[in-house]
OpenMM code with the backbone's topology and positions (N, CA, C; nanometers):
from openmm import Vec3, app, unit

residues = "MET PRO ARG TYR LEU THR GLN HIS THR LEU ALA CYS LEU THR ARG GLN GLY ALA GLU ALA LEU ALA GLN ARG MET THR ALA GLY GLY LEU ALA HIS ALA GLU ARG VAL VAL VAL ASN MET LEU GLU GLY LYS MET PHE VAL GLU PHE ARG ALA ASP SER ARG GLU ASP LEU GLU THR TRP LEU GLU THR GLU GLY MET HIS PHE ASP PHE LEU VAL ARG ILE GLU TRP GLU MET GLN GLY GLY LYS LEU GLN PRO ALA GLU".split()
positions = [
    Vec3(0.0824, -0.1199, 0.0026),
    Vec3(0.0029, -0.0169, -0.0001),
    Vec3(0.0973, 0.1103, -0.0050),
    Vec3(0.0671, 0.2247, -0.0963),
    Vec3(0.1506, 0.3290, -0.0822),
    Vec3(0.1596, 0.4058, 0.0218),
    Vec3(0.2664, 0.4987, 0.0387),
    Vec3(0.2757, 0.5766, 0.1660),
    Vec3(0.2671, 0.7263, 0.1138),
    Vec3(0.2049, 0.8217, 0.1852),
    Vec3(0.2089, 0.9453, 0.1733),
    Vec3(0.2541, 1.0452, 0.3041),
    Vec3(0.3148, 1.1533, 0.2514),
    Vec3(0.3475, 1.2548, 0.3678),
    Vec3(0.2587, 1.3707, 0.3576),
    Vec3(0.1777, 1.4186, 0.4685),
    Vec3(0.1138, 1.5384, 0.4712),
    Vec3(0.1649, 1.6152, 0.5763),
    Vec3(0.1540, 1.7825, 0.5764),
    Vec3(0.1754, 1.8805, 0.6560),
    Vec3(0.0402, 1.9272, 0.6828),
    Vec3(0.0300, 1.9654, 0.8264),
    Vec3(-0.0995, 2.0169, 0.8738),
    Vec3(-0.0639, 2.1292, 0.9557),
    Vec3(-0.1365, 2.2419, 0.9596),
    Vec3(-0.1102, 2.3401, 1.0402),
    Vec3(-0.2091, 2.3535, 1.1587),
    Vec3(-0.1631, 2.3472, 1.2887),
    Vec3(-0.2389, 2.3336, 1.3939),
    Vec3(-0.3312, 2.4482, 1.4700),
    Vec3(-0.2896, 2.5506, 1.4108),
    Vec3(-0.3873, 2.6664, 1.4459),
    Vec3(-0.4415, 2.6450, 1.6083),
    Vec3(-0.3664, 2.7205, 1.6904),
    Vec3(-0.4163, 2.7124, 1.8379),
    Vec3(-0.4468, 2.5804, 1.9040),
    Vec3(-0.4012, 2.4722, 1.8592),
    Vec3(-0.4413, 2.3542, 1.9453),
    Vec3(-0.3503, 2.3193, 2.0585),
    Vec3(-0.3795, 2.2804, 2.1490),
    Vec3(-0.3087, 2.2613, 2.2710),
    Vec3(-0.2433, 2.1276, 2.2318),
    Vec3(-0.1498, 2.0679, 2.3363),
    Vec3(-0.0852, 1.9413, 2.2995),
    Vec3(-0.1866, 1.8363, 2.3120),
    Vec3(-0.2787, 1.8769, 2.4066),
    Vec3(-0.3811, 1.7346, 2.4157),
    Vec3(-0.4739, 1.7315, 2.3038),
    Vec3(-0.4944, 1.8606, 2.2358),
    Vec3(-0.5899, 1.8740, 2.0997),
    Vec3(-0.4952, 1.8267, 1.9931),
    Vec3(-0.3614, 1.8170, 1.9892),
    Vec3(-0.2793, 1.7749, 1.8628),
    Vec3(-0.2809, 1.6251, 1.9068),
    Vec3(-0.2730, 1.5702, 2.0253),
    Vec3(-0.2692, 1.4275, 2.0582),
    Vec3(-0.4052, 1.3554, 2.0144),
    Vec3(-0.5189, 1.4403, 2.0490),
    Vec3(-0.6643, 1.3688, 2.0025),
    Vec3(-0.6751, 1.3826, 1.8399),
    Vec3(-0.6196, 1.4782, 1.7673),
    Vec3(-0.6136, 1.4632, 1.6222),
    Vec3(-0.5417, 1.3623, 1.5785),
    Vec3(-0.4010, 1.3274, 1.6226),
    Vec3(-0.3246, 1.2350, 1.6055),
    Vec3(-0.3925, 1.0917, 1.6180),
    Vec3(-0.4637, 1.0608, 1.7362),
    Vec3(-0.5228, 0.9442, 1.7513),
    Vec3(-0.6488, 0.9050, 1.6511),
    Vec3(-0.7291, 1.0277, 1.6041),
    Vec3(-0.8125, 1.0173, 1.5032),
    Vec3(-0.7360, 0.9620, 1.3723),
    Vec3(-0.6249, 1.0242, 1.3317),
    Vec3(-0.5534, 0.9948, 1.2284),
    Vec3(-0.5030, 0.8161, 1.2244),
    Vec3(-0.4584, 0.8081, 1.3408),
    Vec3(-0.4097, 0.6588, 1.3524),
    Vec3(-0.5186, 0.5548, 1.3622),
    Vec3(-0.6465, 0.5882, 1.3962),
    Vec3(-0.7545, 0.5203, 1.3977),
    Vec3(-0.8060, 0.4428, 1.2511),
    Vec3(-0.7686, 0.5179, 1.1597),
    Vec3(-0.7759, 0.4576, 0.9995),
    Vec3(-0.8990, 0.4692, 0.9408),
    Vec3(-0.9495, 0.3892, 0.8612),
    Vec3(-1.0482, 0.4107, 0.7830),
    Vec3(-0.9903, 0.3855, 0.6123),
    Vec3(-1.0081, 0.4854, 0.5293),
    Vec3(-0.9594, 0.4785, 0.4070),
    Vec3(-0.8139, 0.5025, 0.4067),
    Vec3(-0.7766, 0.5493, 0.5093),
    Vec3(-0.6289, 0.6021, 0.5323),
    Vec3(-0.5908, 0.5615, 0.6813),
    Vec3(-0.4533, 0.5461, 0.6815),
    Vec3(-0.4099, 0.4988, 0.8330),
    Vec3(-0.2864, 0.5720, 0.8337),
    Vec3(-0.2696, 0.6642, 0.9649),
    Vec3(-0.1566, 0.7154, 0.9668),
    Vec3(-0.0579, 0.6185, 1.0555),
    Vec3(0.0750, 0.6118, 1.0126),
    Vec3(0.1651, 0.5418, 1.0760),
    Vec3(0.2623, 0.6014, 1.1623),
    Vec3(0.2822, 0.7363, 1.1362),
    Vec3(0.3809, 0.8047, 1.2029),
    Vec3(0.3230, 0.9445, 1.2143),
    Vec3(0.3342, 0.9996, 1.3179),
    Vec3(0.2913, 1.1563, 1.3344),
    Vec3(0.4049, 1.2216, 1.4080),
    Vec3(0.4371, 1.3206, 1.3560),
    Vec3(0.5342, 1.4145, 1.4334),
    Vec3(0.4879, 1.5559, 1.4310),
    Vec3(0.5030, 1.6293, 1.5545),
    Vec3(0.4352, 1.7578, 1.5667),
    Vec3(0.5430, 1.8562, 1.6339),
    Vec3(0.5320, 1.9711, 1.5915),
    Vec3(0.5948, 2.0901, 1.6295),
    Vec3(0.4971, 2.1874, 1.6925),
    Vec3(0.4976, 2.2064, 1.8131),
    Vec3(0.3847, 2.2812, 1.8748),
    Vec3(0.4281, 2.4376, 1.8752),
    Vec3(0.5600, 2.4667, 1.8646),
    Vec3(0.6105, 2.6083, 1.8804),
    Vec3(0.5680, 2.6630, 1.7344),
    Vec3(0.5875, 2.5972, 1.6131),
    Vec3(0.5585, 2.6505, 1.5139),
    Vec3(0.4144, 2.5985, 1.4652),
    Vec3(0.3456, 2.5063, 1.5158),
    Vec3(0.2037, 2.4753, 1.5087),
    Vec3(0.2017, 2.3764, 1.3809),
    Vec3(0.2917, 2.2851, 1.3480),
    Vec3(0.3001, 2.1906, 1.2318),
    Vec3(0.3049, 2.0465, 1.2791),
    Vec3(0.1943, 1.9836, 1.1947),
    Vec3(0.1989, 1.8303, 1.2203),
    Vec3(0.2292, 1.7702, 1.0857),
    Vec3(0.3188, 1.6692, 1.0899),
    Vec3(0.3662, 1.6015, 0.9820),
    Vec3(0.3333, 1.4488, 0.9811),
    Vec3(0.2592, 1.4011, 0.8878),
    Vec3(0.1995, 1.2604, 0.9278),
    Vec3(0.2312, 1.1692, 0.7929),
    Vec3(0.2875, 1.0483, 0.8360),
    Vec3(0.3085, 0.9577, 0.7082),
    Vec3(0.1777, 0.8754, 0.7269),
    Vec3(0.1113, 0.8425, 0.5833),
    Vec3(-0.0272, 0.7808, 0.5853),
    Vec3(0.0117, 0.6648, 0.4978),
    Vec3(-0.0682, 0.5559, 0.5280),
    Vec3(-0.0836, 0.4523, 0.4254),
    Vec3(-0.2095, 0.4574, 0.3645),
    Vec3(-0.2460, 0.4556, 0.2350),
    Vec3(-0.3643, 0.4604, 0.1522),
    Vec3(-0.3610, 0.3823, 0.0221),
    Vec3(-0.4621, 0.3554, -0.0143),
    Vec3(-0.4807, 0.2833, -0.1633),
    Vec3(-0.4220, 0.3658, -0.2720),
    Vec3(-0.4692, 0.5028, -0.2515),
    Vec3(-0.4570, 0.5948, -0.3428),
    Vec3(-0.4574, 0.7390, -0.2963),
    Vec3(-0.3998, 0.8314, -0.3539),
    Vec3(-0.4067, 0.9594, -0.3092),
    Vec3(-0.5402, 1.0209, -0.3122),
    Vec3(-0.6250, 0.9708, -0.3956),
    Vec3(-0.7571, 1.0094, -0.4119),
    Vec3(-0.8402, 0.9546, -0.2662),
    Vec3(-0.8031, 0.8408, -0.2385),
    Vec3(-0.8451, 0.7765, -0.0942),
    Vec3(-0.8349, 0.8588, 0.0200),
    Vec3(-0.6745, 0.9037, 0.0362),
    Vec3(-0.6347, 0.9864, 0.1260),
    Vec3(-0.7021, 1.1206, 0.1300),
    Vec3(-0.7187, 1.1958, 0.0052),
    Vec3(-0.7639, 1.3049, -0.0150),
    Vec3(-0.9378, 1.3225, 0.0556),
    Vec3(-0.9972, 1.2171, 0.0112),
    Vec3(-1.1578, 1.1960, 0.0318),
    Vec3(-1.1683, 1.1719, 0.1852),
    Vec3(-1.0593, 1.1008, 0.2492),
    Vec3(-1.0655, 1.0623, 0.4063),
    Vec3(-1.0291, 1.1846, 0.4811),
    Vec3(-0.9399, 1.2692, 0.4299),
    Vec3(-0.9102, 1.3747, 0.5110),
    Vec3(-1.0098, 1.4813, 0.4993),
    Vec3(-1.0825, 1.4884, 0.3733),
    Vec3(-1.1967, 1.5733, 0.3714),
    Vec3(-1.3106, 1.5471, 0.4548),
    Vec3(-1.3378, 1.4222, 0.4737),
    Vec3(-1.4562, 1.3602, 0.5264),
    Vec3(-1.4310, 1.3879, 0.6856),
    Vec3(-1.2921, 1.3689, 0.7247),
    Vec3(-1.2855, 1.3900, 0.8607),
    Vec3(-1.2634, 1.5399, 0.8973),
    Vec3(-1.2678, 1.6289, 0.8056),
    Vec3(-1.2409, 1.7748, 0.8326),
    Vec3(-1.0981, 1.7785, 0.8584),
    Vec3(-1.0088, 1.7368, 0.8117),
    Vec3(-0.8572, 1.7436, 0.8340),
    Vec3(-0.8101, 1.8379, 0.7061),
    Vec3(-0.7624, 1.9454, 0.7212),
    Vec3(-0.7187, 2.0348, 0.6418),
    Vec3(-0.5624, 2.0056, 0.6215),
    Vec3(-0.4986, 2.0084, 0.5111),
    Vec3(-0.3633, 1.9618, 0.4934),
    Vec3(-0.2889, 2.0888, 0.4299),
    Vec3(-0.1705, 2.1098, 0.4246),
    Vec3(-0.1067, 2.2368, 0.3429),
    Vec3(-0.0158, 2.1577, 0.2261),
    Vec3(0.0167, 2.0134, 0.2501),
    Vec3(0.0600, 1.9606, 0.1268),
    Vec3(0.0422, 1.8150, 0.1602),
    Vec3(0.0410, 1.7452, 0.0467),
    Vec3(0.0187, 1.6067, 0.0338),
    Vec3(0.1163, 1.5551, -0.0657),
    Vec3(0.1992, 1.4656, -0.0385),
    Vec3(0.2961, 1.4091, -0.1406),
    Vec3(0.3207, 1.2245, -0.1256),
    Vec3(0.3172, 1.2007, -0.2331),
    Vec3(0.3410, 1.0350, -0.2260),
    Vec3(0.4962, 1.0064, -0.2119),
    Vec3(0.5290, 0.9295, -0.1201),
    Vec3(0.6726, 0.8868, -0.0839),
    Vec3(0.6853, 0.7668, -0.2103),
    Vec3(0.7988, 0.8149, -0.2971),
    Vec3(0.8475, 0.7012, -0.3845),
    Vec3(0.9665, 0.6286, -0.3595),
    Vec3(1.0460, 0.6928, -0.3100),
    Vec3(1.1761, 0.6520, -0.2712),
    Vec3(1.2455, 0.6845, -0.1250),
    Vec3(1.3249, 0.6321, -0.0725),
    Vec3(1.3758, 0.6300, 0.0631),
    Vec3(1.5058, 0.5643, 0.0664),
    Vec3(1.5775, 0.5915, 0.1646),
    Vec3(1.7369, 0.5481, 0.1907),
    Vec3(1.7106, 0.4290, 0.2720),
    Vec3(1.7906, 0.3232, 0.2262),
    Vec3(1.7965, 0.1891, 0.2970),
    Vec3(1.9178, 0.1332, 0.2613),
    Vec3(1.9927, 0.0869, 0.3733),
    Vec3(2.1389, 0.0357, 0.3379),
    Vec3(2.2279, 0.1478, 0.2760),
    Vec3(2.2128, 0.2636, 0.2795),
    Vec3(2.3020, 0.3531, 0.2168),
    Vec3(2.2767, 0.3723, 0.0725),
    Vec3(2.1466, 0.3406, 0.0219),
    Vec3(2.1144, 0.3386, -0.1146),
    Vec3(1.9704, 0.3750, -0.1223),
    Vec3(1.9469, 0.4591, -0.2344),
    Vec3(1.7998, 0.4989, -0.2415),
    Vec3(1.7260, 0.3993, -0.3165),
    Vec3(1.6288, 0.3455, -0.2630),
    Vec3(1.5278, 0.2234, -0.2899),
    Vec3(1.3922, 0.2836, -0.3087),
    Vec3(1.3233, 0.2019, -0.4010),
    Vec3(1.1869, 0.2226, -0.4029),
    Vec3(1.1090, 0.2028, -0.2788),
    Vec3(1.0193, 0.3011, -0.2378),
    Vec3(0.9451, 0.2942, -0.1196),
    Vec3(0.8463, 0.1821, -0.1262),
    Vec3(0.8215, 0.1085, 0.0020),
    Vec3(0.7230, -0.0049, 0.0080),
    Vec3(0.6176, 0.0411, 0.0854),
] * unit.nanometer
topology = app.Topology()
chain = topology.addChain("A")
for resn in residues:
    res = topology.addResidue(resn, chain)
    for name in ("N", "CA", "C"):
        topology.addAtom(name, app.Element.getBySymbol(name[0]), res)
């Protein structure tokens, strides 16, 4: 299943609010968050999702009311010192 990286602006969320949002993202549906990293000082959240397609992820984010600043498919990653196709 393809992986995607998204960025979200947290606009005035507390740490508890960011945690609740991250829990919703990891709960799944058409998309499932595998990793969530947050910078509270700058109000940014980065999430690595698995979804069947970009369209499925966009639909899920829209249905859940989760706005994103950008969304990109992860195609390559470093493994063993070499750039390899992402799985």
